[in-house]
C-alpha positions as CSV (number, residue, x, y, z in Angstrom):
1,M,-142.5,-64.4,-125.1
2,A,-145.2,-62.4,-127.0
3,K,-147.2,-65.6,-127.2
4,A,-147.0,-66.2,-123.5
5,K,-148.1,-62.6,-122.8
6,K,-151.0,-63.1,-125.1
7,W,-152.1,-66.3,-123.2
8,L,-151.7,-64.5,-119.8
9,M,-153.9,-61.6,-121.0
10,M,-156.6,-64.1,-122.2
11,T,-156.5,-65.9,-118.9
12,F,-156.8,-62.6,-117.0
13,C,-159.8,-61.6,-119.1
14,L,-161.5,-65.0,-118.6
15,V,-161.0,-64.7,-114.8
16,M,-162.5,-61.1,-114.8
17,V,-165.5,-62.2,-116.9
18,A,-166.1,-65.2,-114.6
19,S,-165.8,-62.8,-111.6
20,L,-168.4,-60.5,-113.1
21,V,-170.8,-63.3,-113.9
22,L,-170.5,-64.6,-110.4
23,T,-171.1,-61.2,-108.9
24,G,-174.1,-60.7,-111.2
25,C,-175.6,-64.0,-110.2
26,G,-175.0,-63.6,-106.5
27,G,-173.4,-60.7,-104.8
28,N,-174.2,-59.0,-101.5
29,K,-177.9,-58.8,-100.6
30,N,-179.5,-55.8,-98.9
31,E,-182.5,-56.0,-96.6
32,A,-185.9,-55.8,-98.4
33,G,-187.2,-52.3,-98.9
34,S,-183.8,-50.6,-98.5
35,G,-183.2,-49.9,-102.2
36,A,-181.9,-51.7,-105.2
37,E,-180.1,-55.0,-104.6
38,V,-176.4,-55.1,-105.0
39,G,-175.8,-57.7,-107.6
40,T,-179.4,-57.9,-108.7
41,P,-179.6,-59.8,-112.0
42,E,-180.2,-57.6,-115.1
43,K,-183.3,-59.6,-115.7
44,P,-185.5,-59.4,-112.6
45,V,-187.3,-62.3,-111.1
46,E,-191.1,-62.5,-111.9
47,L,-193.2,-63.4,-108.9
48,I,-196.6,-65.0,-109.5
49,W,-199.2,-63.7,-107.0
50,Y,-202.6,-65.4,-106.8
51,S,-205.4,-63.3,-105.3
52,I,-209.1,-63.7,-104.6
53,G,-211.9,-61.5,-106.1
54,T,-213.7,-60.7,-109.3
55,P,-211.0,-60.4,-112.0
56,Q,-210.4,-56.8,-113.0
57,K,-209.5,-55.6,-116.5
58,D,-206.8,-53.1,-115.3
59,V,-204.9,-55.5,-113.0
60,D,-202.1,-56.1,-115.6
61,K,-201.7,-52.3,-116.2
62,V,-201.4,-51.6,-112.5
63,M,-199.0,-54.5,-111.9
64,E,-196.8,-53.1,-114.7
65,K,-196.5,-49.9,-112.6
66,V,-195.9,-52.0,-109.5
67,S,-193.2,-53.9,-111.3
68,E,-191.4,-50.7,-112.3
69,Y,-191.1,-49.9,-108.6
70,T,-190.3,-53.3,-107.2
71,K,-187.7,-54.0,-109.9
72,E,-185.7,-51.0,-108.7
73,K,-186.2,-51.7,-105.0
74,I,-185.8,-55.5,-104.8
75,G,-185.2,-56.9,-108.3
76,V,-188.6,-58.5,-108.8
77,T,-191.6,-58.0,-111.1
78,I,-195.1,-58.9,-110.1
79,K,-197.8,-60.9,-112.1
80,M,-201.1,-61.0,-110.3
81,K,-203.6,-63.7,-111.2
82,M,-207.2,-63.4,-109.8
83,F,-209.8,-66.1,-109.3
84,D,-213.4,-65.1,-108.6
85,W,-214.8,-65.6,-105.1
86,G,-216.6,-68.8,-105.9
87,D,-213.8,-70.3,-107.9
88,Y,-210.8,-69.6,-105.7
89,N,-210.9,-72.6,-103.4
90,Q,-211.3,-75.1,-106.1
91,K,-208.7,-73.6,-108.5
92,M,-206.1,-73.1,-105.9
93,G,-206.6,-76.6,-104.6
94,V,-205.9,-78.0,-108.0
95,I,-202.8,-75.8,-108.4
96,A,-201.5,-76.9,-105.0
97,A,-202.2,-80.6,-105.7
98,S,-200.5,-80.5,-109.1
99,G,-197.4,-78.8,-107.7
100,E,-197.6,-76.0,-110.3
101,P,-195.1,-73.4,-109.2
102,Y,-196.3,-70.0,-108.0
103,D,-194.9,-67.6,-105.4
104,I,-197.5,-65.9,-103.3
105,A,-201.2,-66.7,-102.7
106,F,-204.1,-65.4,-100.7
107,T,-205.1,-67.8,-97.9
108,S,-207.4,-67.6,-95.0
109,S,-209.7,-69.4,-92.6
110,W,-212.4,-69.4,-95.3
111,A,-210.6,-69.6,-98.7
112,F,-207.7,-71.9,-99.6
113,D,-207.7,-73.0,-96.0
114,Y,-204.7,-71.8,-94.2
115,V,-204.4,-74.4,-91.4
116,S,-205.0,-77.5,-93.5
117,N,-202.8,-76.4,-96.4
118,S,-200.0,-75.5,-93.9
119,K,-200.2,-79.0,-92.5
120,K,-200.3,-80.6,-95.9
121,G,-197.0,-78.9,-96.8
122,A,-198.5,-76.6,-99.5
123,F,-197.0,-73.5,-97.9
124,Y,-193.4,-72.5,-97.2
125,Q,-192.5,-72.6,-93.5
126,M,-191.3,-69.0,-93.3
127,D,-189.9,-68.2,-89.9
128,E,-186.3,-68.0,-91.0
129,L,-187.3,-65.9,-94.0
130,L,-189.3,-63.7,-91.7
131,D,-186.3,-63.2,-89.4
132,K,-184.0,-62.4,-92.3
133,Y,-186.1,-60.5,-94.7
134,G,-189.3,-59.6,-92.8
135,Q,-188.0,-57.2,-90.1
136,D,-190.5,-54.5,-91.2
137,I,-193.4,-57.0,-91.0
138,K,-192.3,-58.0,-87.5
139,K,-192.3,-54.3,-86.4
140,L,-195.6,-53.2,-88.1
141,V,-197.9,-56.2,-87.9
142,H,-199.8,-56.5,-84.6
143,P,-198.1,-59.2,-82.4
144,S,-201.4,-61.0,-81.8
145,F,-201.7,-61.5,-85.6
146,L,-198.3,-63.0,-85.8
147,E,-198.7,-65.2,-82.8
148,G,-202.2,-66.3,-83.5
149,A,-201.2,-67.3,-87.1
150,K,-198.7,-69.9,-85.9
151,V,-199.6,-73.5,-86.7
152,E,-197.9,-75.9,-84.3
153,G,-195.6,-73.1,-83.4
154,K,-194.6,-72.3,-87.0
155,T,-195.5,-69.5,-89.4
156,F,-196.8,-70.3,-92.9
157,A,-198.4,-67.0,-93.9
158,I,-198.4,-63.3,-93.0
159,P,-201.7,-62.0,-91.8
160,V,-203.0,-58.7,-93.2
161,N,-202.6,-56.1,-90.5
162,K,-206.1,-54.8,-90.2
163,E,-208.9,-55.0,-87.7
164,L,-207.9,-57.8,-85.3
165,P,-211.1,-58.8,-83.5
166,A,-214.5,-59.9,-84.8
167,Q,-217.5,-58.0,-83.6
168,K,-221.0,-58.3,-84.9
169,V,-223.3,-55.3,-85.2
170,F,-226.9,-54.8,-86.1
171,R,-226.6,-52.8,-89.4
172,F,-229.6,-50.7,-90.3
173,N,-230.8,-49.1,-93.6
174,K,-231.0,-45.5,-92.4
175,K,-233.8,-44.8,-94.8
176,F,-236.2,-46.8,-92.8
177,V,-234.7,-45.8,-89.4
178,D,-235.5,-42.2,-90.3
179,K,-238.9,-42.9,-92.0
180,Y,-240.3,-44.9,-89.0
181,N,-238.3,-43.0,-86.2
182,L,-236.8,-46.3,-85.0
183,D,-234.8,-46.3,-81.7
184,I,-231.9,-48.5,-82.9
185,N,-229.9,-47.9,-79.7
186,S,-232.5,-49.9,-77.8
187,V,-231.5,-53.0,-79.7
188,K,-229.0,-55.1,-77.7
189,T,-230.1,-58.6,-78.5
190,L,-231.7,-60.6,-81.3
191,Q,-235.0,-60.5,-79.4
192,D,-234.9,-56.6,-79.2
193,L,-235.4,-56.4,-82.9
194,E,-239.0,-57.5,-82.7
195,P,-240.8,-54.1,-82.5
196,L,-238.6,-52.6,-85.2
197,L,-239.2,-55.5,-87.6
198,E,-242.9,-55.4,-86.9
199,K,-243.2,-51.7,-87.6
200,V,-241.3,-51.7,-90.9
201,K,-243.1,-54.9,-92.1
202,A,-246.5,-53.2,-91.5
203,G,-245.5,-50.1,-93.3
204,E,-243.7,-51.7,-96.2
205,P,-245.8,-54.5,-97.8
206,G,-243.7,-57.0,-99.7
207,L,-240.4,-56.1,-97.9
208,Y,-238.6,-58.7,-95.7
209,P,-237.0,-56.4,-93.1
210,L,-234.4,-58.9,-91.8
211,S,-231.9,-59.6,-94.6
212,A,-230.6,-63.2,-94.5
213,D,-229.2,-65.8,-97.0
214,K,-227.7,-69.3,-96.7
215,Q,-224.5,-67.8,-95.1
216,F,-226.4,-66.0,-92.4
217,K,-225.6,-66.5,-88.7
218,F,-226.7,-64.5,-85.7
219,G,-224.2,-63.9,-82.9
220,V,-222.9,-67.1,-81.4
221,P,-221.5,-66.8,-77.8
222,Y,-219.1,-69.7,-78.4
223,D,-215.6,-70.0,-79.8
224,L,-216.0,-72.8,-82.3
225,V,-213.2,-75.2,-82.9
226,N,-214.3,-75.6,-86.5
227,E,-216.7,-73.2,-88.2
228,N,-218.4,-76.1,-90.0
229,L,-219.2,-78.0,-86.8
230,P,-221.4,-77.3,-83.8
231,L,-218.5,-77.8,-81.3
232,G,-217.0,-75.0,-79.3
233,V,-216.2,-73.5,-75.9
234,S,-218.3,-70.8,-74.3
235,L,-216.7,-67.4,-74.6
236,S,-217.0,-67.1,-70.8
237,D,-215.1,-70.4,-70.3
238,T,-211.5,-69.2,-70.0
239,Q,-210.4,-71.9,-67.5
240,D,-211.9,-75.3,-68.1
241,L,-212.1,-75.1,-71.9
242,K,-214.9,-77.6,-72.1
243,I,-216.1,-78.4,-75.6
244,V,-219.8,-78.6,-75.9
245,N,-222.3,-79.2,-78.7
246,V,-223.7,-75.7,-79.2
247,L,-226.9,-77.0,-80.7
248,E,-227.8,-78.4,-77.3
249,Q,-227.3,-75.2,-75.3
250,P,-230.2,-73.2,-74.0
251,D,-228.9,-69.8,-75.2
252,M,-228.6,-71.1,-78.7
253,M,-232.1,-72.7,-78.6
254,K,-233.5,-69.3,-77.6
255,S,-232.0,-67.6,-80.6
256,F,-233.1,-70.4,-83.0
257,E,-236.6,-70.0,-81.7
258,T,-236.5,-66.3,-82.1
259,M,-235.4,-66.6,-85.7
260,H,-238.1,-69.1,-86.4
261,D,-240.7,-66.7,-85.0
262,Y,-239.4,-64.0,-87.2
263,Y,-239.5,-66.3,-90.2
264,K,-243.2,-67.2,-89.5
265,K,-244.1,-63.6,-89.2
266,G,-242.6,-62.8,-92.6
267,Y,-239.7,-60.8,-91.4
268,V,-237.3,-63.2,-93.3
269,K,-237.7,-64.1,-96.9
270,K,-239.0,-67.6,-97.6
271,D,-236.0,-68.8,-99.6
272,A,-233.4,-67.5,-97.1
273,A,-231.9,-70.9,-96.5
274,T,-231.0,-71.4,-100.1
275,A,-230.6,-67.8,-101.3
276,Q,-227.1,-66.5,-102.2
277,N,-226.5,-62.7,-101.9
278,G,-230.0,-61.6,-102.5
279,D,-230.6,-58.4,-104.4
280,E,-232.1,-56.5,-101.5
281,M,-228.8,-54.9,-100.8
282,K,-228.9,-53.4,-104.3
283,T,-232.5,-52.3,-104.1
284,G,-232.4,-51.1,-100.5
285,K,-235.4,-53.2,-99.6
286,W,-234.2,-54.3,-96.2
287,L,-234.0,-53.0,-92.6
288,V,-231.4,-54.9,-90.7
289,D,-228.6,-57.5,-91.0
290,M,-225.7,-58.7,-88.8
291,P,-222.3,-58.3,-90.4
292,D,-218.9,-58.2,-88.6
293,T,-217.7,-54.6,-88.2
294,Q,-214.5,-52.5,-87.9
295,P,-214.0,-48.9,-87.0
296,F,-215.9,-46.5,-89.3
297,A,-217.5,-49.4,-91.2
298,D,-220.7,-47.4,-91.6
299,N,-218.9,-45.0,-93.8
300,Q,-217.4,-47.7,-96.0
301,W,-220.7,-49.7,-96.2
302,S,-222.6,-46.5,-97.1
303,Q,-220.2,-45.7,-99.9
304,T,-220.2,-49.3,-101.3
305,L,-224.0,-49.6,-101.1
306,G,-224.7,-46.1,-102.4
307,Y,-227.1,-45.2,-99.6
308,P,-226.5,-44.6,-95.8
309,V,-226.5,-47.3,-93.2
310,V,-226.0,-47.0,-89.4
311,S,-225.1,-49.7,-86.9
312,V,-225.1,-50.6,-83.2
313,P,-223.0,-53.2,-81.4
314,Y,-224.4,-56.7,-81.1
315,T,-221.5,-58.8,-79.7
316,E,-218.3,-57.9,-77.9
317,P,-215.1,-57.8,-79.9
318,Y,-213.1,-61.0,-79.6
319,V,-209.9,-62.2,-81.3
320,Y,-210.6,-65.6,-82.8
321,N,-208.4,-67.9,-84.8
322,W,-210.6,-67.2,-87.8
323,S,-210.3,-63.5,-87.4
324,V,-206.5,-63.6,-87.1
325,T,-206.4,-65.9,-90.2
326,G,-209.1,-64.1,-92.1
327,S,-206.8,-62.6,-94.7
328,M,-203.2,-63.8,-95.2
329,H,-200.4,-64.1,-97.8
330,A,-198.5,-67.5,-98.0
331,I,-195.5,-68.4,-100.0
332,S,-195.8,-71.6,-102.0
333,A,-193.7,-74.5,-100.9
334,N,-192.9,-74.9,-104.6
335,S,-191.8,-71.3,-105.1
336,K,-188.5,-71.0,-107.0
337,Y,-188.0,-67.6,-105.3
338,P,-189.0,-67.8,-101.6
339,E,-186.5,-65.2,-100.5
340,Q,-187.7,-62.7,-103.1
341,A,-191.3,-63.4,-102.3
342,M,-190.6,-62.6,-98.6
343,K,-188.8,-59.4,-99.6
344,F,-191.9,-58.4,-101.6
345,L,-194.3,-59.1,-98.8
346,N,-192.1,-57.1,-96.4
347,L,-192.1,-54.2,-98.9
348,L,-195.9,-54.5,-99.4
349,N,-196.5,-54.2,-95.7
350,S,-194.1,-51.4,-95.0
351,D,-193.8,-49.2,-98.1
352,K,-196.6,-46.7,-98.3
353,Y,-196.2,-45.9,-102.0
354,L,-196.3,-49.6,-103.0
355,R,-199.2,-50.5,-100.7
356,N,-201.3,-47.7,-102.0
357,L,-200.4,-48.4,-105.6
358,V,-201.6,-52.0,-105.2
359,N,-204.8,-50.8,-103.4
360,N,-205.8,-47.7,-105.3
361,G,-204.4,-48.2,-108.8
362,I,-202.7,-45.5,-110.9
363,E,-202.9,-41.8,-109.9
364,G,-204.8,-39.7,-112.4
365,E,-206.6,-42.8,-113.8
366,H,-208.1,-44.7,-110.9
367,Y,-207.9,-41.9,-108.3
368,K,-207.0,-38.3,-107.7
369,R,-204.9,-37.1,-104.7
370,I,-206.6,-34.7,-102.3
371,D,-203.6,-34.3,-100.0
372,D,-200.6,-36.3,-98.7
373,S,-202.8,-38.9,-97.0
374,T,-206.2,-38.7,-98.8
375,V,-207.4,-39.8,-102.2
376,E,-210.7,-39.8,-104.1
377,Y,-211.6,-42.7,-106.3
378,L,-212.5,-42.0,-110.0
379,P,-215.0,-44.0,-112.1
380,A,-212.2,-46.1,-113.6
381,K,-211.4,-47.5,-110.2
382,T,-214.9,-49.1,-109.9
383,E,-215.0,-50.0,-113.5
384,G,-211.5,-51.6,-113.9
385,Y,-209.6,-52.0,-110.6
386,D,-212.1,-52.8,-107.9
387,L,-210.0,-55.1,-105.8
388,P,-211.0,-56.2,-102.3
389,G,-208.6,-54.0,-100.2
390,F,-208.6,-56.3,-97.2
391,T,-206.8,-59.0,-99.2
392,L,-203.8,-56.8,-100.2
393,G,-201.7,-56.0,-97.1
394,N,-201.2,-53.7,-94.2
395,F,-204.1,-51.3,-93.6
396,F,-202.3,-48.9,-91.4
397,I,-200.2,-47.3,-94.2
398,L,-203.2,-46.8,-96.6
399,D,-204.4,-43.5,-97.8
400,K,-207.7,-42.4,-96.5
401,L,-210.8,-41.5,-98.4
402,P,-212.5,-38.1,-98.1
403,T,-215.2,-39.5,-95.9
404,D,-212.8,-41.1,-93.5
405,P,-212.0,-39.4,-90.2
406,K,-208.5,-38.0,-89.8
407,D,-207.9,-40.5,-86.9
408,K,-209.1,-43.5,-88.8
409,W,-206.0,-45.7,-88.2
410,E,-205.6,-44.5,-84.6
411,Q,-209.1,-45.8,-84.0
412,F,-208.3,-49.1,-85.7
413,A,-205.3,-49.5,-83.3
414,K,-207.5,-48.7,-80.3
415,F,-210.1,-51.2,-81.5
416,N,-207.4,-53.9,-81.8
417,D,-205.9,-53.2,-78.4
418,A,-209.3,-53.2,-76.6
419,A,-210.3,-56.7,-77.8
420,K,-210.4,-59.8,-75.7
421,N,-208.7,-63.0,-76.8
422,A,-211.2,-65.9,-77.4
423,P,-210.5,-69.0,-75.3
424,L,-209.2,-71.1,-78.2
425,L,-206.9,-68.5,-79.8
426,G,-203.8,-70.3,-81.0
427,F,-205.4,-73.8,-80.8
428,Y,-205.6,-75.5,-84.2
429,F,-207.3,-78.9,-84.3
430,N,-205.4,-81.7,-86.1
431,A,-208.1,-83.7,-87.9
432,D,-205.8,-86.6,-89.1
433,N,-207.5,-89.1,-86.9
434,V,-211.0,-88.3,-87.8
435,K,-210.9,-87.3,-91.5
436,T,-213.7,-89.8,-92.4
437,E,-216.0,-88.4,-89.7
438,L,-215.3,-84.8,-90.6
439,A,-216.4,-85.4,-94.2
440,A,-219.6,-87.0,-93.0
441,L,-220.3,-84.2,-90.5
442,Q,-219.8,-81.6,-93.2
443,N,-222.7,-83.1,-95.1
444,V,-224.9,-83.0,-92.0
445,K,-224.0,-79.3,-91.5
446,E,-225.0,-78.5,-95.1
447,E,-228.3,-80.2,-94.5
448,F,-229.3,-78.3,-91.3
449,F,-227.3,-75.2,-90.5
450,A,-228.8,-72.7,-93.1
451,S,-232.3,-73.8,-92.3
452,L,-231.8,-73.5,-88.5
453,Y,-229.9,-70.2,-88.6
454,T,-232.4,-68.5,-90.9
455,G,-235.3,-69.7,-88.9
456,S,-236.8,-71.6,-91.8
457,V,-237.6,-74.7,-89.7
458,D,-238.9,-75.2,-86.2
459,P,-235.9,-75.8,-83.9
460,K,-238.0,-77.8,-81.4
461,V,-238.3,-80.4,-84.1
462,Y,-235.1,-80.0,-86.1
463,I,-232.5,-79.5,-83.4
464,S,-233.1,-83.1,-82.2
465,K,-233.0,-84.4,-85.8
466,A,-229.7,-82.5,-86.4
467,V,-228.1,-83.8,-83.2
468,E,-229.2,-87.3,-84.0
469,K,-227.6,-87.1,-87.5
470,F,-224.5,-85.4,-86.3
471,K,-224.0,-88.2,-83.7
472,A,-224.6,-90.9,-86.3
473,A,-221.9,-89.3,-88.5
474,G,-219.4,-89.4,-85.7
475,L,-219.7,-86.2,-83.8
476,D,-219.0,-87.8,-80.4
477,K,-215.7,-89.2,-81.7
478,V,-214.6,-85.9,-83.1
479,Q,-215.6,-84.1,-79.9
480,A,-213.5,-86.5,-77.8
481,E,-210.5,-86.1,-80.1
482,M,-210.9,-82.3,-80.0
483,Q,-211.1,-82.3,-76.2
484,T,-208.0,-84.6,-75.9
485,Q,-205.9,-82.2,-78.1
486,L,-207.3,-79.1,-76.4
487,D,-206.4,-80.5,-72.9
488,A,-202.9,-81.2,-74.1
489,W,-202.6,-77.7,-75.6
490,K,-204.0,-76.1,-72.4
491,A,-201.3,-77.9,-70.4
492,T,-198.6,-76.2,-72.4
493,K,-200.1,-72.8,-71.5
494,K,-199.7,-73.2,-67.8
C-alpha cells in the first residue's frame, strides 16, 4: 500500500512538472505593450534588428537598456546591427539571399528595396500579425502610409510615421542671403535663381553657389514609375494616367537647359556629375541646393550643419510611393520569432519611453531632460550614438529639442493632411516580364542622368543620345508593359 502511494505521489509530481513546463513554454499571451507576458519564458527571445547608418560605438550599450525594458514588457531583448549607408544594400542582399535568420530590418524605396524584396519573398507577409499584435500601429500610423505601403494588396513592412508627402525647397545658406541682401521669396522656379546665383558668384570668387553632386535632381513634375527610369505620369494627369518619357517633355528640356546654362556660367562645380557629398556643406561655401523638406526642417538643418539655413517652397507636397516607402521596418520571412518581432514594432511605435530611448540614447549620458517633452543632446550623443532618427519609428511620440516649436508634431500632422496624392500612389510595377531590359536600362541611366541633371552636358545634344540609347536598351517594351499594368490597376480603382 505504501509502495502504491509512493508511485501515486511520483506520478502526481511528474504531471505537475509537465504542466508547469507547458505553461512556461506557452501560456496565455497578452497584447503587445500591455505589460509582461503571462507565461513568458525565463530566458527572453533575442531579436536581431538590422539598421542603416554609420555604425555607432554606443549602440550595444543603449540596446542593453532597451532590452531591460522590452524584456519586462514583451519578453524580448534587442540586438541592433548597423551597416553603413553605402554598404547596406549589398550586405542585406547577401543576408537575404543566404537565408541567414534575422528578425527586423530597415527597408525602403532606396535601400534594401521594399517592393522587390517583398515580391521575392524576403519579407514576412504581416497582415495577420498586424491585426493581432499591431493594434497600436493601426491606430497611430497615418492611414495613407499603411495603404500606400501595400504590395499587391498585402503588407510586408511598417512605414515610419513621419512626414508623409515629399516637397522640394530651395534651401539657402543664410550667411550669403544676409550678406548680399537676397530676396529669396522671389524664387519660385529654377529659372528664378539666376540673379541670386550671379550676385553671389561675382562677390565670392572660387565659390560654386548651386550645390550639386551625382545624386542631384531639380524638381520633376512627374510621378515616376521607377526612380531609375525616365518613365512617369504628369502630376496633373489624374484621369488618363498616360506614361510618357519625361526626357522628351518640353518642361523637362527647359530645366535641363537652365542647368546647363548655370553650369557654363560657373554656378555649379565642374565635377558635379561624379562628385559624392562634396565638402561645401562642411565649409559653408555654397548658396543654394534643393532637398526635400518637412515642417521646421530649417531648424534641424541649421543644427546639423552648425550654421543657419533658410528655405522657400519649390514644389507642391505630394504623396508618392517612394515617400510612403521611404523608411520602413520589415520582418524577415526567415525570422524564428515573427510574433515577437511584431510585438516589438508595435511597442516601438506606441511606447513613448521606448521610442525616445532608441532615438536619444541614455539620459544623463547622451542627453539631458529639459521638461516632460523636451531634451537637449550632450556631446556623447554626437560622438557615440548619432543614429538617423527617421529610420527608427513613429515621429509623433518623440521628445522635442529646445529649438523645436511647441506645436511641432501638430504641424507635421497638418503637413501630412494637406498633401495631395500623386497619380500612381499604390501602383507598384511588376518587372518580371522585362528583367533583362531593366538591367540594360539601368546602365543607360547611370551613363546620362547625373550629367543631364547637373547641367554638365548640353541637353540639345545629349537628350537625343540618351533617348536613342534608352530605346535600344528596350525602353519602349518596358513602357508598354508599364502602361498595360497601369491600365489594369486603374480599372480596379473605378
